[in-house]
N, C-alpha and C positions, 0 to 999 in steps of 0.2 A: 618577130614580125609585129609591126605596129598596127593596131586595129584602125579601120577607117573611121574618120570623124563622123559621128552620128548626129551632129547638130543640124537642125533644119535651117538655121540662119546664123551668120557670124555674130558673136557677142562682143560688146565693148565693155572692158573692165573700167570701172569708175575709180579714178585715182584721188578724188577729193570728196569731201562730204557733200552729197546731193540728196536733198529730201524730195520725196514725191508723196502723194496722198493716196491712202487706201481707205475707203469708206469714211473719209473725212479726218483720218488720223495720219499724222506725219510718220513716214517710215524712211529708212536710209537705203538708198539704191546701191547695190553691190556691182551688178552688171546688167546690161540691157541689150536686146536685139529688137528687130521689128515685130517679133512674135511673142516675146516674153521678157521677164526680168527676174533677177534674184534680189531680195530685199531682206533687211533685218528690221524687226518691229518689237516694241515693248508690249504690244497687245497680242493676244493669241490669234494665230492663223492656223487653220486646219485644212488638211487635204480635202479637195472637192468643194471647199467653201467658195461661193460666188462673191466677187468683190467688184467695187466700182473704183477705178483708178483714175488719178488726175496728175498730169505732168505740168507743173506750174512754171518752169523756167523759160518758157517760150514767150513770144510776143502775145500770144493768146493761149490760154490753157487748153490742153488736149485731154478730153475725158472719154473713157471707154470702159467696157466690162471685161472681166477676166475671171479666172478660176485658179485656186491654189492647187498646183500640181503635186507638190510635196512640201513638207514642213518638218522642222526639227527644233527642239528646245535646247538652248545653250545657257551656260552659267559662267560668263566671263567676270573679271574683277569689277567691271562697271555695273553689273547686275544682270538679272535674268532677261533673256530676249528670245525671240523666235526668228529663225531663218527660214525663208520660204521661196519657192520658185512659183512664179505667176505666169500662166499662159494667157495671152491676150485673145479675146473673142472677136471684137469688132473694132479694133484700133486701125486707123488709116496708116498704112506703112509709111507714106510720104511725110505725115505729121510726126510720127515717131522718129524718123530719120532726121527731120529738122530739129527735134528736141535733142537727139544725140549730138548733132553738130554743134548746137548751142552750148551743151555742157562739156564738150571736149575741146573747146577752143583754148 
């Protein structure tokens, strides 16, 4: 039996390099939904850390607050990095959807 999908919103997997900003530092977007995202970062991200996120690929930047839901440390060939899930606090869903449309064209 397949467990039911527990996601609160559908996620879009990013198939190319897309950078977004967390606290002014560029991070790589792995997937995104209107309520959260997964990123990789060269700077430390810790669970429960509050962050300021900025999506810059749109006509006008979308800025909002979030919190790191989970984080892990990785050591790939390219060097150490953190992988983290970010829950969005006050992002406008329509603005995030516009950003998703822009980066998936």
